[in-house]
VOTIZA-556083 format. One line per 8 residues: number of its first residue (from 1); their letters; for each residue x, y, z of N, C-alpha, C. Coordinates in nm, 3 decimals. Layout:
VOTIZA-556083
NUM> A> X Y Z X Y Z X Y Z | ...
//
This chain:
VOTIZA-556083
1> MENKAIHC> -3.081 -22.716 -22.788 -3.128 -22.873 -22.726 -3.144 -22.992 -22.861 | -3.162 -23.099 -22.884 -3.212 -23.164 -22.986 -3.325 -23.190 -22.905 | -3.439 -23.170 -23.080 -3.554 -23.254 -23.098 -3.561 -23.371 -23.117 | -3.617 -23.472 -23.036 -3.617 -23.622 -23.092 -3.724 -23.635 -23.156 | -3.843 -23.563 -23.207 -3.948 -23.549 -23.283 -3.870 -23.550 -23.438 | -3.763 -23.481 -23.424 -3.715 -23.467 -23.583 -3.538 -23.493 -23.606 | -3.584 -23.617 -23.699 -3.464 -23.667 -23.730 -3.384 -23.534 -23.815 | -3.215 -23.537 -23.804 -3.228 -23.466 -23.879 -3.067 -23.509 -23.977
9> SVSQCANH> -3.007 -23.541 -24.078 -2.848 -23.609 -24.150 -2.752 -23.494 -24.235 | -2.864 -23.369 -24.182 -2.774 -23.254 -24.278 -2.697 -23.143 -24.160 | -2.560 -23.204 -24.160 -2.429 -23.181 -24.036 -2.415 -23.016 -24.124 | -2.446 -23.007 -24.222 -2.439 -22.825 -24.245 -2.530 -22.715 -24.238 | -2.649 -22.778 -24.173 -2.721 -22.692 -24.078 -2.666 -22.664 -24.000 | -2.737 -22.515 -23.949 -2.663 -22.437 -23.827 -2.820 -22.504 -23.679 | -2.896 -22.569 -23.757 -2.988 -22.630 -23.673 -2.979 -22.763 -23.606 | -2.853 -22.861 -23.661 -2.853 -22.987 -23.702 -2.750 -22.965 -23.558
17> CASGYCSL> -2.795 -23.106 -23.483 -2.727 -23.151 -23.347 -2.661 -23.266 -23.416 | -2.535 -23.276 -23.311 -2.418 -23.426 -23.341 -2.521 -23.502 -23.344 | -2.576 -23.527 -23.246 -2.648 -23.653 -23.240 -2.752 -23.673 -23.354 | -2.758 -23.630 -23.437 -2.874 -23.696 -23.550 -2.992 -23.605 -23.534 | -2.990 -23.466 -23.488 -3.142 -23.473 -23.432 -3.155 -23.298 -23.479 | -3.265 -23.230 -23.510 -3.312 -23.109 -23.524 -3.309 -23.087 -23.369 | -3.266 -22.901 -23.373 -3.286 -22.839 -23.252 -3.364 -22.732 -23.268 | -3.432 -22.743 -23.415 -3.563 -22.617 -23.370 -3.727 -22.672 -23.358
25> NTVSIGTH> -3.788 -22.639 -23.290 -3.911 -22.697 -23.226 -3.993 -22.750 -23.338 | -4.031 -22.673 -23.467 -4.061 -22.704 -23.567 -3.980 -22.669 -23.709 | -4.044 -22.751 -23.785 -3.924 -22.714 -23.922 -4.105 -22.654 -24.003 | -4.029 -22.607 -24.151 -4.130 -22.564 -24.261 -4.030 -22.665 -24.333 | -4.181 -22.734 -24.403 -4.113 -22.853 -24.531 -4.232 -22.732 -24.648 | -4.129 -22.750 -24.774 -4.194 -22.646 -24.890 -4.119 -22.734 -25.025 | -4.139 -22.712 -25.126 -4.048 -22.748 -25.315 -4.067 -22.624 -25.377 | -3.984 -22.668 -25.460 -3.924 -22.569 -25.557 -3.980 -22.631 -25.668
33> EANPTQCQ> -4.058 -22.715 -25.672 -4.123 -22.730 -25.797 -4.261 -22.704 -25.801 | -4.301 -22.668 -25.892 -4.486 -22.665 -25.943 -4.519 -22.785 -25.894 | -4.470 -22.886 -25.939 -4.575 -23.038 -25.926 -4.470 -23.126 -25.886 | -4.461 -23.126 -25.744 -4.345 -23.223 -25.700 -4.369 -23.368 -25.736 | -4.282 -23.450 -25.798 -4.309 -23.564 -25.823 -4.239 -23.685 -25.761 | -4.087 -23.629 -25.712 -3.989 -23.666 -25.685 -3.965 -23.637 -25.515 | -3.883 -23.731 -25.415 -3.828 -23.676 -25.283 -3.755 -23.594 -25.300 | -3.628 -23.624 -25.417 -3.550 -23.454 -25.429 -3.669 -23.312 -25.479
41> CVDCNSFC> -3.726 -23.322 -25.489 -3.843 -23.206 -25.498 -3.871 -23.149 -25.354 | -3.894 -23.196 -25.252 -3.907 -23.133 -25.172 -3.771 -23.080 -25.040 | -3.817 -22.913 -25.014 -3.676 -22.905 -24.946 -3.739 -22.847 -24.759 | -3.636 -22.883 -24.684 -3.662 -22.802 -24.573 -3.624 -22.629 -24.541 | -3.711 -22.581 -24.548 -3.729 -22.500 -24.590 -3.644 -22.395 -24.458 | -3.652 -22.437 -24.346 -3.612 -22.425 -24.233 -3.409 -22.422 -24.256 | -3.407 -22.502 -24.317 -3.250 -22.488 -24.354 -3.152 -22.346 -24.311 | -3.068 -22.383 -24.223 -2.956 -22.221 -24.235 -2.806 -22.271 -24.237
49> IK> -2.732 -22.227 -24.340 -2.623 -22.267 -24.342 -2.574 -22.213 -24.246 | -2.391 -22.306 -24.167 -2.343 -22.334 -24.072 -2.282 -22.187 -24.097
//
């Protein structure tokens, strides 16, 4: 079931709905950098490959 509070465009994620939303109730956001300075440094830690 889509969560209209969480928009997602990553169709490769198992939690992605075809409508463009996430099916999770909450997501975890993190970083792979010690000092993130760009959007590319931020990750969705709730991502699960299909």
